[in-house]
C-alpha positions as MATLAB code, in Angstrom:
seq = 'MHAMSTRRKDRHQRGLRGPLALPNPYGARARPPRPANRAAFFDDSVHAAVDRIAATCPDALLGVTFGIEDVPQLPPSWAGDRVPLAAAVAADAEQLAQVVIYRRPLEHRAASRRGLQILVYRTIVEQLSALTGRPVSDFDDEGAAPDDD';
ca = [
     138.403   82.650   99.269;
     136.973   84.541  101.339;
     133.623   82.669  103.363;
     130.596   85.216  103.385;
     128.898   84.689  106.397;
     125.052   84.312  106.089;
     124.774   87.014  108.796;
     126.175   89.845  105.656;
     123.249   87.773  103.193;
     120.630   88.773  105.436;
     122.083   91.871  107.557;
     118.863   93.711  107.182;
     116.328   90.819  108.115;
     114.127   91.183  104.688;
     115.255   87.521  103.402;
     117.914   86.125  100.538;
     118.999   87.659   97.621;
     120.622   87.218   94.782;
     121.480   84.437   93.074;
     119.980   82.277   96.400;
     116.709   83.534   96.047;
     116.559   82.562   92.467;
     113.901   79.720   91.830;
     115.568   76.020   91.489;
     114.931   73.422   90.677;
     113.715   71.283   93.309;
     110.473   74.716   93.401;
     110.150   77.940   93.277;
     111.862   80.837   95.600;
     110.841   80.418   98.887;
     108.336   83.645  100.853;
     109.649   85.328  103.219;
     107.274   84.258  105.833;
     106.567   87.778  106.386;
     105.823   91.371  104.984;
     109.174   92.415  103.244;
     108.673   95.717  104.950;
     107.131   98.199  106.972;
     104.548   98.820  104.375;
     103.762   96.007  103.149;
     102.714   94.849  106.544;
     101.457   98.163  107.565;
      98.665   98.041  104.384;
      98.143   93.846  105.144;
      97.366   95.173  109.138;
      95.010   97.798  107.476;
      93.313   94.750  105.797;
      93.289   92.219  108.875;
      90.998   95.191  110.597;
      88.997   95.753  107.793;
      87.958   91.622  107.363;
      87.562   91.607  110.811;
      85.332   93.909  111.112;
      83.652   92.554  107.869;
      83.324   89.648  109.682;
      81.569   90.854  113.450;
      79.476   93.729  111.388;
      79.226   94.087  107.800;
      76.700   96.817  107.290;
      78.986   99.136  109.189;
      81.052   98.667  105.616;
      78.809   99.694  103.808;
      79.262  102.723  100.908;
      82.590  103.254  102.805;
      86.267  103.384  101.505;
      89.819  102.611  102.839;
      92.388  104.143  101.770;
      95.761  104.510  104.216;
      98.640  107.748  103.644;
     102.240  107.994  104.793;
     101.328  110.648  107.006;
      98.311  113.442  107.349;
      98.382  116.754  105.794;
      97.936  119.351  108.314;
      97.446  122.636  107.303;
     100.052  125.543  107.798;
      97.854  127.004  111.461;
      97.689  123.547  112.814;
      98.740  124.326  116.687;
      97.731  120.850  117.539;
      99.809  119.036  120.146;
      99.216  115.544  118.923;
      99.393  114.299  115.016;
      96.514  112.622  113.839;
      96.334  108.427  113.502;
      93.118  108.795  110.798;
      90.788  110.715  109.853;
      86.577  109.631  108.858;
      84.651  112.112  106.340;
      81.694  111.409  105.938;
      79.326  111.048  102.843;
      78.466  113.477  100.496;
      76.103  113.343   97.524;
      79.249  113.199   95.697;
      81.374  110.485   97.160;
      81.442  107.833   99.851;
      82.201  108.192  102.966;
      85.596  107.347  104.149;
      88.314  106.320  106.695;
      91.732  107.630  106.072;
      95.084  105.968  108.795;
      98.072  107.603  108.684;
     100.692  104.858  108.656;
     103.811  106.541  109.785;
     101.845  108.019  113.496;
     100.711  104.418  113.796;
     103.742  103.190  113.505;
     105.916  105.695  115.726;
     102.575  104.752  119.323;
     103.471  100.971  118.554;
     107.023   99.595  120.369;
     105.439   95.851  118.191;
     104.833   94.815  114.926;
     101.495   93.527  117.030;
     100.976   96.423  118.207;
     100.837   97.850  115.238;
      97.922   94.979  114.575;
      95.971   96.407  117.464;
      96.110  100.006  117.432;
      95.508   99.826  113.348;
      92.229   97.682  114.182;
      91.642   99.635  117.357;
      92.022  103.182  115.545;
      90.046  101.377  112.172;
      86.825  100.665  114.951;
      86.818  104.333  116.414;
      87.032  106.223  112.694;
      83.894  103.778  111.665;
      82.440  104.515  115.476;
      82.407  107.874  114.699;
      81.178  107.896  110.846;
      78.018  105.675  112.068;
      77.152  107.009  115.154;
      77.126  102.865  116.621;
      79.125  102.290  120.071;
      82.294  100.291  119.892;
      81.045   96.956  121.304;
      78.953   96.844  118.143;
      82.561   96.624  115.803;
      83.566   93.635  118.445;
      82.418   92.390  121.236;
      84.673   90.252  122.644;
      86.936   94.341  122.940;
      90.785   94.042  124.032;
      92.088   91.768  125.615;
      94.246   92.950  128.220;
      97.348   91.773  126.971;
      96.522   93.443  123.301;
      99.091   96.345  124.724;
];
């Protein structure tokens, strides 16, 4: 009989798979303590950032919708040396203001999951600041801690 190591069962750090993850008589199957993939973690980071802003400055979110895209769609004539991290579109008569966050460029710049959460938050604050004309300090009185980077 061949013994299988636990490393093989969890070789990509996605938690248990297969028969071990099925419901058991002791209760429901265990859920991983963090999102299983990067896209889910990024979505959670955006929601957490918006919730944090809603707690400190709820009126800045009125009439603003948020979206997440994997990468920005740049025109063929684009010749910039930096890929945008987000985009903000002001409201007009037909649509609400929009903030679009680009997942892949932000993930590329972050060194850790915690760093990604901080970068997502700062990016959303900067976009809301540009949309509303308010200073960044209105959205976060505490500012970023020195150890946030």
